[in-house]
KOLLOBA-922569 format. One line per 2 residues: number of its first residue (from 1); for each residue x, y, z of C-alpha. Coordinates in steps of 0.02 Angstrom, whole numbers, padded with zeros to 5 digits, always signed. Example, Ala and Ser with C-alpha at 12.3 -4.5 7.8 and 13.67 -1.06 7.14 Angstrom:
% KOLLOBA-922569
1 = +00615/-00225/+00390  +00684/-00053/+00357
***
This chain:
% KOLLOBA-922569
1 = -01010/+01391/-06299  -00890/+01538/-06273
3 = -00775/+01461/-06406  -00919/+01455/-06529
5 = -00961/+01637/-06495  -00780/+01689/-06522
7 = -00775/+01588/-06683  -00936/+01663/-06751
9 = -00896/+01843/-06704  -00784/+01875/-06857
11 = -00911/+01788/-06969  -01049/+01899/-06901
13 = -00946/+02056/-06924  -00899/+02007/-07103
15 = -01081/+01970/-07144  -01138/+02137/-07071
17 = -01008/+02232/-07173  -01055/+02134/-07329
19 = -01241/+02173/-07309  -01205/+02357/-07271
21 = -01105/+02380/-07431  -01226/+02278/-07534
23 = -01370/+02389/-07479  -01264/+02544/-07507
25 = -01224/+02488/-07685  -01410/+02468/-07721
27 = -01446/+02639/-07644  -01315/+02730/-07749
29 = -01356/+02635/-07909  -01204/+02522/-07930
31 = -01320/+02372/-07917  -01489/+02377/-08000
33 = -01655/+02298/-07964  -01799/+02265/-08082
35 = -01980/+02317/-08064  -02123/+02224/-08146
37 = -02300/+02266/-08198  -02383/+02143/-08077
39 = -02369/+02122/-07889  -02238/+01995/-07838
41 = -02239/+01909/-07669  -02069/+01834/-07631
43 = -02062/+01695/-07502  -01885/+01653/-07456
45 = -01739/+01686/-07343  -01561/+01630/-07313
47 = -01615/+01466/-07236  -01608/+01317/-07351
49 = -01731/+01179/-07310  -01858/+01155/-07175
51 = -01902/+01335/-07136  -02080/+01323/-07202
53 = -02069/+01417/-07367  -02172/+01294/-07471
55 = -02312/+01278/-07343  -02315/+01468/-07334
57 = -02330/+01479/-07525  -02475/+01355/-07516
59 = -02556/+01461/-07380  -02542/+01618/-07488
61 = -02614/+01524/-07638  -02764/+01474/-07531
63 = -02788/+01655/-07478  -02780/+01723/-07655
65 = -02842/+01588/-07773  -03027/+01630/-07759
67 = -02998/+01818/-07769  -02858/+01833/-07897
69 = -02762/+01739/-08030  -02599/+01676/-07957
71 = -02441/+01603/-08032  -02293/+01527/-07940
73 = -02109/+01533/-07986  -01983/+01418/-07901
75 = -01800/+01383/-07931  -01845/+01199/-07939
77 = -01713/+01145/-07815  -01650/+00969/-07844
79 = -01703/+00955/-08025  -01591/+00884/-08161
81 = -01643/+01011/-08293  -01597/+01192/-08325
83 = -01689/+01343/-08390  -01871/+01392/-08383
85 = -02001/+01252/-08375  -02188/+01248/-08341
87 = -02238/+01124/-08207  -02377/+01007/-08260
89 = -02472/+00882/-08154  -02385/+00740/-08247
91 = -02210/+00816/-08234  -02072/+00720/-08147
93 = -01987/+00786/-07991  -01816/+00759/-08073
95 = -01869/+00882/-08210  -01953/+01019/-08107
97 = -01909/+00988/-07925  -02013/+00901/-07793
99 = -02089/+01053/-07707  -02154/+01139/-07865
101 = -02229/+00972/-07919  -02309/+00949/-07748
103 = -02386/+01122/-07758  -02448/+01089/-07936
105 = -02533/+00927/-07881  -02619/+01017/-07737
107 = -02670/+01165/-07846  -02689/+01099/-08024
109 = -02769/+01261/-08089  -02623/+01371/-08032
111 = -02487/+01407/-08160  -02319/+01353/-08090
113 = -02149/+01371/-08171  -01968/+01339/-08124
115 = -01815/+01438/-08173  -01648/+01460/-08088
117 = -01650/+01641/-08147  -01785/+01742/-08061
119 = -01783/+01883/-08187  -01793/+01765/-08336
121 = -01931/+01664/-08252  -02033/+01818/-08208
123 = -02016/+01888/-08383  -02074/+01722/-08459
125 = -02224/+01710/-08343  -02275/+01890/-08376
127 = -02253/+01870/-08564  -02357/+01710/-08570
129 = -02488/+01751/-08439  -02502/+01940/-08428
131 = -02691/+01939/-08451  -02716/+01787/-08341
133 = -02629/+01828/-08175  -02640/+01961/-08041
135 = -02504/+01899/-07921  -02341/+01805/-07941
137 = -02275/+01706/-07793  -02090/+01666/-07790
139 = -02035/+01519/-07685  -01847/+01526/-07680
141 = -01689/+01494/-07587  -01599/+01659/-07585
143 = -01412/+01657/-07604  -01297/+01791/-07534
145 = -01248/+01853/-07706  -01429/+01864/-07768
147 = -01528/+01940/-07627  -01624/+02065/-07733
149 = -01721/+02042/-07894
***
C-alpha cells in the first residue's frame, strides 16, 4: 500500500496542477464555454462505466416528465456510427449505443439523441425541438480534455 501511495502521489499532483490551470484558463477567457437558451442538466463524471449515470438520468426523467418536456443527449458510447442521430424505439444498439436505446425503450415519448460532440448535439436538439422541450439531460462520459461545455 505505501508503494501505491508513492506511485500515485505524482499523478495526483499533476492532475491537481492540470485542473488548476484549466479552471484558470476558463476564468481569464483563454478557454470558452457556451450558454444555451434552455436549462441543461449534465449527468457525468470522470468515471467510465458502472457509476450509475444512466439510472440517474432515468430518475431525473421520472421526476420531470410529467411536469416538463425533456430531451436526452448521450455520446452513444459503443456505437459504430458517428455524428448526430435521433434514437428511435426500433434503433439498433450498434447504431446509437445500448444505454440511449435502453432509455428510449423505457421512455418512448422522450426525445433522445446521440452525438459525440456535446455542442453540436445540443444545437441540433434545440434547433429541432425548441418549442417542445424545457430541459435537456446530458448523459456523458467526460474526458479530461472536454470537461466543460
